C-alpha positions in Angstrom: -103.0 -101.3 -47.4 -102.1 -98.4 -49.4 -98.5 -97.4 -49.0 -97.7 -93.9 -48.1 -95.8 -91.9 -50.6 -92.2 -91.2 -49.6 -92.9 -87.4 -49.1 -95.4 -88.2 -46.3 -93.1 -90.6 -44.6 -90.4 -87.9 -44.9 -92.8 -85.3 -43.4 -93.7 -87.6 -40.6 -90.0 -87.9 -39.6 -89.0 -84.3 -40.0 -92.1 -82.6 -38.4 -91.2 -83.4 -34.7 -87.7 -82.0 -35.4 -89.0 -79.0 -37.0 -91.3 -78.3 -34.2 -88.5 -78.4 -31.6 -86.0 -76.5 -33.6 -85.3 -72.8 -32.2 -85.6 -70.1 -34.5 -82.5 -69.1 -36.5 -80.2 -66.2 -35.3 -81.2 -63.9 -38.0 -84.8 -64.1 -37.2 -84.4 -62.8 -33.6 -82.9 -65.9 -31.9 -84.4 -68.0 -29.4 -87.5 -66.5 -28.1 -89.2 -69.4 -26.2 -91.1 -70.7 -29.2 -90.0 -72.9 -31.8 -89.1 -72.5 -35.6 -92.9 -71.5 -36.4 -93.1 -69.0 -33.6 -95.3 -70.7 -31.2 -94.9 -73.4 -28.5 -97.1 -75.8 -26.7 -97.0 -75.2 -22.9 -99.0 -76.8 -20.1 -100.1 -75.0 -17.0 -97.4 -75.4 -14.3 -100.2 -75.7 -11.6 -102.1 -78.3 -13.4 -104.6 -79.9 -11.0 -104.3 -77.1 -8.4 -106.6 -74.1 -8.0 -105.5 -70.8 -9.4 -103.7 -68.5 -7.0 -105.8 -66.1 -4.9 -105.0 -62.3 -5.0 -104.6 -60.8 -1.7 -104.3 -57.0 -1.9 -101.4 -55.2 0.3 -102.5 -53.5 3.3 -103.4 -49.8 3.1 -100.4 -47.5 3.4 -100.8 -44.9 6.2 -98.5 -42.0 6.1 -97.4 -40.6 9.4 -95.8 -37.1 9.6 -92.2 -37.0 10.5 -91.8 -35.6 14.1 -90.2 -32.4 14.2 -87.2 -31.8 16.3 -87.8 -29.7 19.7 -85.7 -26.6 19.4 -83.1 -26.4 22.0 -83.0 -23.8 24.7 -81.0 -20.7 23.8 -77.6 -20.6 25.2 -76.5 -17.9 27.6 -74.7 -15.1 25.9 -72.7 -14.1 29.0 -72.0 -16.0 32.3 -70.2 -15.1 35.3 -67.6 -17.3 36.8 -69.0 -20.3 39.0 -69.2 -19.5 42.6 -70.4 -21.3 45.8 -74.0 -20.4 46.1 -76.7 -21.0 48.8 -76.8 -24.5 50.2 -73.3 -25.2 49.1 -74.3 -25.4 45.4 -72.3 -24.1 42.4 -74.0 -21.2 40.8 -73.7 -18.9 38.0 -75.1 -15.5 36.9 -76.3 -15.4 33.3 -77.6 -13.1 30.5 -79.5 -14.4 27.6 -81.8 -13.3 24.8 -85.6 -13.8 25.2 -88.9 -12.6 24.3 -91.1 -10.8 27.0 -94.6 -9.7 26.1 -94.0 -10.4 22.4 -90.9 -8.2 22.4 -87.2 -9.0 22.4 -85.5 -8.6 25.8 -82.2 -9.6 27.6 -83.0 -12.1 30.4 -81.0 -12.0 33.4 -80.8 -14.6 36.2 -79.0 -17.1 38.3 -78.6 -20.8 37.8 -77.3 -23.4 40.2 -76.0 -26.9 39.7 -78.3 -29.6 41.2 -77.0 -32.9 42.7 -78.2 -34.7 39.6 -76.0 -32.6 37.3 -78.6 -30.2 35.8 -78.6 -26.6 35.8 -81.6 -25.1 37.4 -82.6 -21.2 37.3 -83.2 -20.2 40.8 -83.7 -16.5 40.3 
């Protein structure tokens, strides 16, 4: 048997230590490799099939519903009085459009039993 030189024995002892030693701070610090800049890694899913990519569902954009404008408020009303059928009524005036032209609308509204004001004339 031929004896190994001392340098070969020293190399065999130090090689595993050098492979697992992190890079020094002046060379960028620990970066996941070893002193030589590479590392040995095994796949984490060893023995399992690769993951299957499933694309996300298509995005459907729906327009935001626009709020319904509120009915214009009456600019002038009369005091409440007892109208036909024992209901509370008021006369009112309000701006409006008739035939495409601005106009002042005049009418009478009475309070229904459900609490809603209804135009009666």
